[in-house]
C-alpha positions in Angstrom: -34.1 4.9 2.5 -33.2 8.5 0.7 -33.0 8.6 -2.8 -29.2 8.3 -4.3 -27.6 11.3 -6.3 -26.3 10.1 -9.3 -22.5 10.1 -9.8 -20.7 12.8 -11.8 -18.4 11.6 -14.6 -15.0 13.1 -14.6 -12.2 14.2 -16.9 -9.3 12.6 -15.0 -8.2 10.5 -12.2 -7.2 13.6 -10.2 -10.8 15.4 -10.7 -12.3 12.1 -9.1 -9.8 11.8 -6.5 -10.6 15.2 -5.0 -14.3 15.3 -6.0 -14.1 11.7 -3.4 -11.9 13.4 -0.9 -14.5 16.3 0.1 -17.8 14.3 -0.9 -19.6 11.6 0.9 -20.0 8.2 -1.3 -23.0 7.0 0.5 -25.0 9.7 -0.6 -23.7 8.1 -4.6 -23.5 4.4 -3.6 -25.9 1.6 -2.0 -23.6 -0.3 0.1 -26.3 -2.5 0.9 -26.1 -4.0 -2.5 -22.5 -4.4 -1.9 -20.2 -7.8 -2.1 -17.0 -8.8 -1.6 -14.3 -9.0 -4.6 -11.2 -10.3 -5.6 -8.9 -8.5 -8.0 -5.8 -10.8 -8.4 -3.7 -9.0 -10.7 -4.4 -5.6 -9.0 -1.2 -4.5 -7.7 -0.6 -1.6 -5.3 1.5 1.4 -7.1 5.0 1.3 -6.4 7.9 4.1 -6.9 11.4 3.6 -7.2 13.9 5.1 -4.9 17.8 5.1 -4.6 19.0 3.7 -1.4 22.6 3.4 -0.5 23.8 1.2 2.1 27.3 0.2 3.2 28.4 -2.9 0.9 28.7 -5.0 4.1 25.4 -4.6 5.2 23.8 -5.1 1.8 26.3 -8.7 1.6 24.3 -9.5 5.0 20.7 -8.6 3.3 21.6 -10.5 0.4 23.3 -13.9 2.3 19.7 -13.6 5.2 17.9 -13.5 1.4 19.9 -16.2 -0.1 18.9 -18.5 3.1 15.2 -17.9 2.6 15.0 -18.3 -1.1 14.0 -14.6 -1.7 15.2 -11.7 -3.7 17.0 -9.5 -1.5 14.8 -6.6 -2.5 12.0 -8.1 -1.5 13.5 -9.3 1.6 14.4 -5.3 2.2 10.5 -4.5 1.6 9.1 -6.9 4.0 12.1 -5.6 6.7 10.5 -1.7 6.0 7.2 -2.4 6.1 7.9 -5.0 9.2 9.6 -1.5 10.9 6.9 0.6 9.5 4.3 -1.2 10.7 5.7 -1.7 14.2 6.4 2.4 14.2 2.9 2.7 13.5 1.8 0.8 16.5 4.4 2.3 19.1 5.9 -1.2 19.1 9.3 -0.6 18.2 11.5 -3.3 16.9 15.1 -2.9 19.0 17.7 -1.7 17.1 20.8 -4.3 16.6 
């Protein structure tokens, strides 16, 4: 096995991201000693957006969310996620 390079220290997350985007981490980390970790409190970063919907569509969304006992914003995120995944996998959902 080749000797691993010393991992550099970084002054910012941006600097670190730029470094790892252009370097091979296998030269710095011995992945044979790694193990799966669970970070239960780690949440994906989110960004707030403004989305204008027709009132009738929003009312329908809220009705469906109420039947499923979930917040309508959560249901909307789920619907968007499902559609994006379908588009990325070339399985477009039928438009209603």
